[in-house]
Every structure is written in C-alpha cells, then in structure tokens.
C-alpha positions as CSV (number, residue, x, y, z in Angstrom):
1,M,-11.5,13.4,10.0
2,I,-11.1,10.7,7.4
3,F,-7.4,9.6,6.9
4,P,-6.1,7.6,3.9
5,S,-5.3,4.0,4.5
6,L,-1.6,3.6,5.2
7,S,0.6,0.6,3.9
8,D,3.0,-1.0,6.3
9,A,5.9,1.0,4.7
10,E,4.1,4.4,5.1
11,R,3.1,3.6,8.6
12,S,6.6,2.6,9.6
13,A,8.1,5.8,8.0
14,L,5.5,7.9,10.0
15,E,6.5,6.1,13.2
16,E,10.2,6.5,12.5
17,L,9.7,10.3,12.0
18,A,7.6,10.5,15.2
19,M,10.2,8.8,17.3
20,Q,13.5,10.0,15.8
21,G,12.6,13.4,14.3
22,P,13.3,14.8,10.8
23,S,14.9,12.5,8.3
24,R,16.2,12.8,4.7
25,T,16.2,9.0,4.0
26,I,12.5,8.4,3.3
27,I,11.9,6.6,-0.1
28,V,10.5,8.8,-2.8
29,P,7.2,7.0,-3.5
30,I,6.4,6.9,0.2
31,R,7.5,10.5,0.8
32,G,5.3,11.7,-2.2
33,R,2.2,10.1,-1.0
34,L,2.7,11.2,2.6
35,A,3.4,14.8,1.4
36,L,0.4,14.6,-0.9
37,Y,-1.8,14.1,2.2
38,R,0.1,16.5,4.3
39,L,1.2,13.9,6.8
40,I,4.8,15.1,6.4
41,D,6.4,18.4,5.6
42,E,9.9,19.3,4.2
43,T,12.0,21.4,6.5
44,P,15.7,22.5,6.4
45,Q,16.5,19.6,8.7
46,G,14.7,17.1,6.4
47,W,11.2,15.5,6.3
48,S,9.3,15.9,9.5
49,I,5.8,14.6,10.6
50,T,3.0,17.1,10.9
51,D,0.3,17.3,13.5
52,L,-2.0,15.7,10.9
53,G,0.5,12.8,10.5
54,R,0.5,12.2,14.3
55,R,-3.3,12.1,14.4
56,A,-3.3,9.7,11.4
57,L,-1.0,7.3,13.3
58,Q,-3.4,7.3,16.2
59,A,-6.6,7.1,14.2
60,V,-5.7,4.6,11.5
61,P,-5.6,1.0,12.5
62,P,-2.7,-1.1,11.3
63,V,-3.1,-2.9,8.0
64,A,-4.8,-6.3,8.6
65,E,-2.9,-9.4,7.6
66,T,-4.3,-11.2,4.5
67,T,-6.5,-14.1,5.0
68,P,-5.3,-17.5,3.6
69,Q,-6.7,-18.3,0.1
70,K,-8.9,-21.3,-0.3
71,K,-7.0,-24.3,-1.5
72,G,-9.8,-26.1,-3.5
73,S,-11.9,-24.6,-6.1
74,S,-15.7,-24.7,-6.3
75,R,-15.6,-26.4,-9.7
76,S,-13.8,-29.7,-10.1
77,G,-12.1,-28.9,-13.5
78,E,-11.1,-25.3,-12.6
79,S,-7.5,-24.9,-11.4
80,G,-7.4,-21.2,-11.4
81,R,-8.2,-18.3,-13.8
82,H,-6.4,-17.9,-17.0
83,Y,-6.8,-14.4,-18.5
84,G,-5.0,-15.1,-21.8
85,K,-6.2,-15.4,-25.4
86,K,-8.2,-18.5,-26.0
87,I,-6.8,-21.0,-28.5
88,R,-9.4,-22.0,-31.0
89,D,-9.3,-24.9,-33.5
90,T,-9.5,-23.2,-37.0
91,S,-8.2,-26.2,-39.0
92,W,-11.6,-26.5,-40.7
93,F,-11.3,-22.9,-42.0
94,G,-10.1,-22.6,-45.5
C-alpha cells in the first residue's frame, strides 16, 4: 500500500498516539490531514491511531534531513534569484 509522506510533526503526532493512546490535543492542520488519510479516527475518548496509521508508521521512512545549499553560484555575477519586477530605464520615453 502507498502511504502519504509524513512531515516530522505528523509523524511525531502518530507516534505519540501509538504510545500514549487517544488524545484531544492534536493541532488542527495535522489532525485534518491525518484524518483525511484515515490514519487517525475520532472516538469519544479523543483522536486515536487506526490500524492503517500504525502500518504507515512502520512503512514510511522518516523525513530525510535537507542537504546543505551550495555557497557559490555557477555564474560570477549572480548572487541569487530575484523574482521581482525589473526596473527599466524609460527616461528617453516622452
């Protein structure tokens, strides 16, 4: 089965539910995404992890750490990308 990629916060919330049992303190955006994929379910005691959630914890590897960015650029005059509006010289225009 293909499981969605889990962020660190989502993974820690699932691990907490697996170890401590149902909880009512899961943050809303995390709770919504985990419930959407049926990894957690609401019960009278609070949100609890489902069997699918337990399988997702075992199957999905932890999120890899980001690799360090290159310090130098390939072009000598380029110091990063600038996605703004270009300034044009229109002094010659009427």
